[in-house]
N, C-alpha and C positions, 0 to 999 in steps of 0.2 A: 504494499500499500504506500503510494507516494503522498505523504501527508502534506507536503507543501502544495501539491495539486488540490488536495481536498480543501485546504484553507483557501486557495484561490477560488475554488468553486463556491465556497461558502460566501466569499466576498461578492462574487457575481450574483448569488442569490439575493444578497442584501440590495445590491445595485438594482436588480430586477424589481424589487418592491419599492424602493425609495425614488426610483426613476429620476425626475429632474432635479431632485435634491441630492443626487450622488456626489456631485462636485463639492458640496458643502460637508457631507458626512464621510466622504472617502478616507481621508487621512485618519479620522477618528475610528472609523469602522476597521480599517486595516490594523491600527494600533491595538484595538480591542481583541481582534483575532490573534494577533501576535502574542498578546499577553495571555490569552487562553490556550494557546497552542500546546504548551507543556502539559497542562492539566488534561486537555482533550486527548493528547497522545497517550498519556498514562491510562486514562479511562478506556480508550480503545484497546490498548495492549492487555489490560486486565480482562476485558471482555472476550477478546480473541483467545486469550490463554485459558479461559474458563474460570478465572479467579473471582468473577462476580456473575451474578445471574442476569438473565434478560430483564427481569423487573428492577433489580438494582441499577442496571445500566440505564434503563429508561428514566428512573427517578433522578439519577446523577445528571443525565442529559437535560432533564427539565430544569434542574437547578442551574446548569450552564446557560440554558435559554433564558431564564429569568435574569441572570446576571447581565447577559448581553442586551436584553430588552431594556433593563434599567439604565444601562450605560448609553445606549443609543437614545433613549428618551431624554436623557440628560442634556443632549445636544440642543434640545429645545426647538429646533427648527421643524422637527417632524412630530406628529402627534403620537400619542401612546398607542393608538391602533396601528399606525404604520410601524412604529418601533417593535411592537409585539409581532406583527406579520414578518418583519425583516428578520428578527431573531428566530422565529419559527422556521422560516425558509432556510436560514443558514444551518440550524441544527438538523433539519431534515436531510440536507446533503450528507452530513456526517453519518447520521443514522442509516441512510440507505447504503452508504459505502460499507459500513460494518456489516449490516445485514446481507449484502451481497457476498461478502467474504465468508460469512457463516451459513450462506445459502438459506436464509430465512426470507420467506416472501413478504 
């Protein structure tokens, strides 16, 4: 799994949601994803190695999504709903990549 590519795809997912506000949130969004990268890599490794259950993985992903949403919303140019959608889209990219590796539909 190329984790840098996953982070890039997560940024693209955020871009797809925030649309015309991307230029404003781009730097912050990329910084937030870079900050979360280590935690997300550890989480993915633990899930792929069977160290945590699917339920635990999903709960931890939800926590990461809430952190990302809160930080995106703090930018203040985007609404809470947009921040929530952007965070959800980014985390969905990661979850789909892991599920694909685990062959979970």
